[in-house]
C-alpha positions in Angstrom: 136.3 92.9 97.1 132.9 94.2 98.2 129.5 93.1 96.9 125.9 94.8 96.4 122.9 95.0 94.8 122.3 98.2 92.8 118.4 98.9 92.9 116.0 101.1 94.6 116.2 99.3 97.7 120.1 97.6 97.5 122.8 97.2 99.6 126.9 97.4 99.3 129.1 95.5 102.0 133.0 96.5 102.1 135.6 94.5 103.8 136.9 96.3 106.5 138.8 93.7 108.7 139.0 90.2 110.1 135.6 89.3 108.8 133.7 92.5 109.5 132.1 94.4 106.8 130.8 97.7 106.3 127.2 97.6 105.4 125.6 100.6 103.5 121.7 99.9 102.6 119.3 102.5 100.8 115.8 102.0 99.6 112.4 104.0 99.2 109.2 103.8 100.9 105.8 104.7 98.7 102.8 106.4 100.8 99.7 106.0 99.3 97.5 108.9 100.8 94.5 106.8 101.3 96.1 104.2 103.9 94.7 104.9 107.4 96.3 107.8 109.1 95.8 110.1 111.7 95.6 114.0 111.6 96.4 117.2 113.4 96.0 120.6 112.9 98.8 123.4 112.7 99.0 127.1 111.9 97.2 127.7 108.7 96.0 123.8 108.1 96.6 120.4 109.2 98.8 117.3 108.9 98.4 113.9 107.8 100.9 111.3 110.0 101.5 108.1 108.2 103.4 105.3 109.8 104.6 101.7 109.3 107.7 99.4 109.1 110.1 98.6 106.5 112.7 95.7 106.2 116.6 96.1 105.4 117.4 94.1 102.2 119.6 92.4 104.5 120.0 92.3 108.0 122.8 94.1 109.8 124.8 90.8 111.6 126.5 92.9 114.2 125.2 96.3 114.6 123.3 99.1 113.0 125.1 102.4 113.5 122.8 104.9 111.6 119.6 105.5 109.9 118.2 108.3 108.3 115.3 109.4 106.2 114.3 112.3 103.8 111.2 113.0 101.6 111.0 112.8 98.0 107.6 114.8 97.8 109.2 118.0 96.9 105.9 119.9 96.1 104.7 119.1 99.7 105.3 120.6 103.2 106.7 117.0 105.0 108.7 115.3 107.4 109.9 111.6 107.2 111.3 110.0 110.3 112.7 107.0 111.6 112.3 106.6 115.3 112.8 102.7 116.1 115.2 99.9 114.8 116.3 96.6 114.7 118.9 94.4 112.7 116.2 93.6 110.3 113.6 96.1 110.4 112.6 99.9 111.2 109.7 101.9 112.1 108.9 105.1 110.3 106.5 107.9 110.2 106.0 110.5 107.4 104.2 113.7 108.0 102.5 115.6 104.9 100.5 118.4 104.6 99.1 116.8 101.6 95.1 116.4 102.1 93.7 112.7 101.3 91.1 113.1 98.6 88.9 110.1 97.7 88.4 110.9 94.3 92.3 111.6 93.5 93.9 109.5 95.9 97.7 110.7 96.2 101.4 109.1 96.9 104.1 110.4 98.6 107.7 108.8 99.2 110.9 109.1 101.3 114.2 107.5 100.6 116.6 106.0 103.6 120.0 105.3 104.0 121.4 103.0 107.1 125.0 102.3 107.8 126.3 99.3 110.1 128.5 96.3 110.2 
């Protein structure tokens, strides 16, 4: 029988064979547009780039096979990506066309899913 945690940041382990489990993990990273970030120009405007690191709910004991990201910010043009990872953490970047306005702030988010064993 598998085990898991059903939460915003959660995991599920499924027994496969001889003490090896397939591990599926997922989560959400929130972005505060007031964070330090870089910007670059594109045709018609500019893009703000935020980056950081996040931890998996549990480490992958053997191998991380795949991890991917998708944004939850539907009113905005965005790209969420994961560009390096270890069994415990991953590095992410989030590119957004929403400008940071000091008086109103703003937030974005992206979801991620990872599969390993």
